[in-house]
C-alpha positions in Angstrom: 36.9 -16.5 26.8 34.5 -18.3 24.9 37.5 -20.4 23.3 37.0 -24.5 24.1 39.9 -26.8 24.6 41.0 -27.7 21.1 40.9 -30.8 19.3 43.3 -30.8 16.5 41.8 -32.3 13.5 43.6 -34.5 11.1 43.2 -32.0 8.2 44.8 -29.1 10.4 47.0 -27.0 7.8 50.3 -26.1 9.4 51.7 -23.4 7.3 55.4 -23.1 7.4 57.9 -20.1 6.7 58.3 -20.9 3.1 54.6 -21.5 2.7 52.7 -19.8 -0.3 49.6 -18.6 2.8 52.6 -17.3 4.9 54.3 -15.2 1.8 50.5 -13.7 1.0 50.6 -12.5 4.8 48.8 -14.7 6.7 50.0 -15.2 9.9 52.5 -17.8 10.6 51.2 -21.1 12.4 47.1 -20.0 11.5 45.8 -23.7 11.7 42.4 -25.0 12.1 40.6 -27.0 14.8 37.8 -29.0 15.7 35.3 -27.1 18.6 33.8 -29.4 21.0 30.6 -28.7 19.3 32.3 -30.3 16.1 32.4 -27.5 14.3 36.0 -25.9 12.1 37.3 -23.5 14.4 40.8 -21.3 14.6 43.5 -22.5 17.0 44.5 -19.7 19.5 48.3 -19.3 19.9 48.2 -21.1 23.7 47.4 -24.1 21.3 44.6 -25.0 23.9 41.7 -22.8 22.7 39.6 -23.0 19.8 37.3 -20.4 18.5 34.4 -20.9 16.3 35.2 -19.4 12.7 32.5 -17.2 12.8 34.6 -15.3 15.7 37.5 -14.5 13.8 37.7 -11.0 12.6 34.3 -10.4 14.5 35.3 -7.2 16.2 35.6 -9.2 19.3 39.3 -10.3 20.7 38.3 -14.0 21.9 41.6 -15.4 21.9 43.8 -14.5 24.7 46.2 -12.6 22.9 43.8 -11.1 20.2 45.1 -13.1 17.4 41.7 -13.5 16.0 41.4 -10.2 15.2 45.2 -9.6 14.2 45.4 -7.1 11.1 47.3 -9.4 8.8 43.8 -11.6 9.4 41.2 -9.2 8.9 42.5 -6.6 7.0 40.8 -7.7 3.8 38.0 -10.1 4.8 37.7 -12.7 3.0 40.4 -12.6 0.9 42.9 -12.5 3.9 41.4 -15.3 5.8 42.8 -19.0 5.6 40.7 -20.9 3.2 39.7 -23.5 6.3 37.9 -20.9 7.6 35.6 -19.9 5.1 33.0 -21.7 2.7 31.6 -20.7 -0.9 27.5 -20.0 -1.2 25.7 -21.5 -4.4 26.6 -18.0 -5.6 30.7 -17.7 -5.9 30.5 -14.3 -4.7 29.2 -15.2 -1.5 31.0 -16.6 1.3 30.2 -17.7 5.0 32.4 -19.0 8.0 32.8 -22.6 7.7 31.0 -23.0 11.1 28.1 -21.7 9.8 28.0 -24.6 7.1 25.0 -27.4 8.0 24.2 -25.4 11.0 20.2 -25.5 10.1 20.4 -22.2 9.2 20.1 -20.6 5.8 23.3 -18.1 6.0 23.8 -17.9 2.1 20.2 -16.8 1.9 19.8 -19.5 -1.3 20.0 -22.2 1.0 23.6 -23.9 -0.8 25.4 -23.7 2.8 22.2 -26.5 4.0 21.1 -27.8 0.5 22.7 -30.6 -2.3 24.3 -30.0 -4.8 26.5 -27.0 -3.1 26.3 -28.8 0.4 26.3 -32.2 1.6 24.9 -31.8 5.2 24.1 -35.1 7.3 20.1 -35.4 8.1 18.6 -33.4 10.4 20.0 -33.8 13.6 18.4 -34.0 17.4 16.0 -31.1 17.9 15.0 -30.7 14.4 12.4 -32.4 11.8 12.5 -32.7 8.0 10.5 -30.7 5.7 10.3 -28.8 2.8 10.5 -24.9 4.8 8.3 -22.2 4.3 10.1 -20.1 6.5 13.3 -18.0 4.9 15.2 -18.6 7.9 15.8 -22.3 7.7 16.2 -24.7 4.6 15.5 -28.7 4.9 14.7 -28.4 8.6 13.0 -26.6 11.3 13.6 -26.8 15.1 11.4 -29.5 16.5 10.4 -26.4 19.1 8.3 -24.8 16.2 6.4 -28.1 15.7 2.5 -28.1 17.0 2.6 -24.6 17.2 -0.4 -23.5 15.1 1.6 -21.8 12.8 2.5 -23.4 9.6 6.4 -23.8 9.2 6.7 -26.8 7.0 4.9 -26.4 2.9 3.6 -30.0 3.5 2.0 -28.7 6.9 3.9 -31.8 8.5 5.0 -29.3 11.4 1.4 -29.1 12.7 0.2 -32.6 11.8 3.5 -35.2 11.8 6.0 -33.4 14.0 6.1 -34.8 17.5 7.3 -32.0 18.7 10.3 -31.0 21.0 
């Protein structure tokens, strides 16, 4: 199982029998959790396994009992997903899984999942170099392993001249 031990977050919704979400057909008890990599996740029914949001409705039964692929969750993605599992892109018609926000990768296609004003992410983390990227896959940071590789990845060439490397 790819699940990690769950750490319930303070904002974990608890969907009771009378809640609006349950009435819409979502599984009773769908709860958010925080994965070991500090990402939004889905709490499996065992109350211990927290799988990344992007592991829900991906065709792979990751929770022991397969509740991450439950028909009520996956029948009309994204409308059937609990809101904690998804994030909106700059284009309101586009969405990503919430654990893909601020992950350094251009998941929305317009960098709205990585850059303000749509998303406020922390500064580039360890292993990343902040620069205006020329690589479509990245937005405001590139992985440091791309520094000093004799290929321009930053529009200001700082990845070749200023970045200390990995």
